[in-house]
N, C-alpha and C positions, 0 to 999 in steps of 0.2 A: 623572625621566624613565627609562624603560626602559632596561636595560644593551645594550648592541648585541652582537652575537654575532659576532664577529670570523671564524669558520670560514667563514662565508658570504661575506664581501667577495671581489667580484670573478667572483662565479658568474655575473652576467649578462653580463659581457664575455665569460666564457669561452663562456656558450651562443650569444652572438652571433656570435662565430668560427666554433664549428661549423656553425651555419647558412650562414654566409658561403662557409665551405669546401664545403658540401652543394650550395649553389645553384650555385656557381663551377664544381665537377665535373658538376652536370647539364647546365650551359649550355653546356659544353666538349663533352659527350657528343652533345649535341643538336646544335651546329654542325658537329661533324665527322661525325655520320648525314647531315644535311642536305647537308653537300659531296660525302658519296660517293654520295648518290641523284643529285644535281647530275651527279657524273661518269658513274653509268650511264645516266642519260636522256642524256648528250651523247653518249656512245659508242653508246646505241642509234641513236640518229639518225645519226650518222655511219655507222655500218654500214648502215643503211636506205638513205643516200642512196649509197652504195658500190654496193651490190646495183642500184639502180635505173639507176646511172651504166654498169654492166657491163651489162645488159639492154639499155639504149639503144644502147650499141654494138654489141651484136650485131644489133640492128634496121638500125641506121646502116650497119654493114658488110655485110649482107645486100643491100641498095639498091646500095653500090658495086658489089659483086661482079655483081648483076644487070644493071647498066647495061655491063658489059666484056663486048665479043664472045667473048672467051677468058680464062683465068684463067693460061695458061703464064706472062705476062708478068708477074704479081704474085707468082709462086711461085719459091721457091728450085730450083736445079737437082737433080732425082733424084739420089739417092746410090746408089752400088753397093753391095752387100753387104759386101764387105770394107774398107769404108771405116770402118765403125763396128762390127766382129765382136767388140769385146771386149779387141783386141791393139794395134789402131791407133788409139783413139779420140784425137781432136784436135778443138781448136776449130772448129766450123764459120767457114768464111769467106763473107763476104756480097760478091758481086760486084755491079758493076753491074746494075741501078739500085739495087740494095741497100744503098748505101755512105752516105746520109745520116742515116738512124737512129742514134740511140745506144743502141736495146735489141734490137738485134738477135740473136736467139737466147738470148735471155735463160733462165736455169736450164738451160742444157745440160748443166754438169757434173752435176747430179741428176737428169735426165730418163732415167726408164726406159721409160716407154710410147713416147718419141718416139725413142729409142736415140739421143741425144745430140744430137737437134735442139733442145731446148729449145721455148720457145712457137713458134720459128719468124722469119720475118723480119716486122717491120714493114710491114702493108698501105701501099701507096702505089700508087695509079693512075695516077700520072706527071703528075697535073694541078696547079695551082695550089692550094695547100694542101692536096695530095692525102695528105700523110704523116700518117698516124692515130697520132701519138703523144702522149700527154697531151691529147687533144683537150678543151677545156673549154666551146667553143662549137659549136651546132650550128644550121644553119638561122636563123642571127641571135640565137640564144636562149643565154644563158648557163647552164650546167650549175651545180649545187650539187658540183661535185667536177672529176673530168676522166676520162677512158677511153682505153686505149692498145689497138690492134687488131693483131695478127699472123695470118698464114697459114702454114701449112705443109702438107707431104704425108704422108696416111696412110701406114704401113708394111705391106706384104703378103707373104705366102710365095710364092715363085717356085718354078719347077719342081726347081730343085735343094734343096729343102726348106730354104733360108736366108732370112732376111728382108731386104728391100730398100725403097726407095722407090715408092711407087704413082708410074709414070710418066705417066700419061692426066691430063692437065691439067685435066681435067673434075670432077674430086673433089679437096676440099681440107677441110681442119681450122682452122676460124676460133675464134681465143682471144681474149675481150675482158677487159681488166681493168679495174676501175671502183674509183678513188680517190676519198676526202672526209676530210676538206677538202683542198682544191687551191690553193696560191697561185702556185706556179710550180715548173717541174721541179727547180730547185736545192733547194727548200725540201721536196721530197717525196723525194728520194734521199739526204739525209745529215741528221744532228743531228735536232733537235727533231721536226721536220716529217714525218720518215721514221719516226720510233719513237710518234708520236702521231697515227696517220692509220688509217682503216678501208680493207681491200682486200678485192675481192671480184671472183673469177675465174671464167669462165663458157667453156666449151669444147663446140664442136657442129661435128658432120660435114654437111659441106654437098656438094650435086651439081647439077650441071647438069640441066636437062630431058633425058629422054631417054637418061642414063646408065645403064647395065646392070651395070656392074663391081661397084660397091659398093652402089648404090640399087635393091634388088630391086623397088621401088614401080613402077620404069619400066618393069619386064617385064609390060606389060600383056597378052600372050597367054595367061598362065596364071592370071590372075586374072578374078572376076567385075566388077572393075570397075577401070578404069585409072586412074594419076594418084596426086597424093599426095606427089610426090618433095619431098625437104627444101628446094628452091628455090622451092616453090610453084606450078612449071608442070606440063605433061605433065597436065594435069587432063583428063577426059572423062567420059561417060556409061558404062552398062556396056557391056560388049563381049561378042561372042559367043565360046562357048565349043563348040569343034569337039569331033566325035566321038572318041573313042580315049581318048588320056592325059588329056587336060583333063577329060572328063567323070567319067572315072575318079576324077580326083582331087579333083573336086567333090562326087561322091557318096559317095568311099570305097569303092566296089564298082565291079564290072565294069559297061560300058555294056550294057544290053539292047535299045536303040533307035537307029536312025539319026538324022541330021539335026543341028540346030542348039539350043542351050539359051540364052535370052537372059532 
């Protein structure tokens, strides 16, 4: 019998162990990569759902506001300039009928654009189920998440060259926050649910038909076409441009003929 080489004893076992370690490492890497890709896909799905919920909230809020005869009843009271001039800032107070919502004036402490108003008060038209806070069903259909709607007054420069709330109730800012996933208000405000949700916020300026203070599109007397306000109303065909300033603005030069342009 040929003599066995003792230096090669156990080589197959060592080679098998090395191959096993290599395959195990590759399997763990593949499993981790698959898990990351799955998480990315899930995050993208929830972020898209949150965006769609926010957009649905804007449209739903518009339908509520268009059905109201006036907006003063859903807006917080206008604040005078000295109430938030940087020296006397305080948490905004929700007065009746804005006391049932839990998210009134959210983000007010870090709100620079609204000067301490935050998102405003949660939209509530006073009807049964009218409080638009964590709305997860619309028209009998269940959303893949939820939305919350707020309304507030825009700010404006006054005659004293200081800022104050817009006092006319025909103009407001509508804010919609879409969240996904959503199971309950408690789950979305604390713990795992709050840290593992997607949030998308949309803010839009709305005005009632005929408003001229903030919505210039309602001023049809200086345009070739009237209409197109943010609320969707005040639409009409082409209007007459009268002689003088309107013709000058339309032509970019002085008028040389009398009459009307249509």
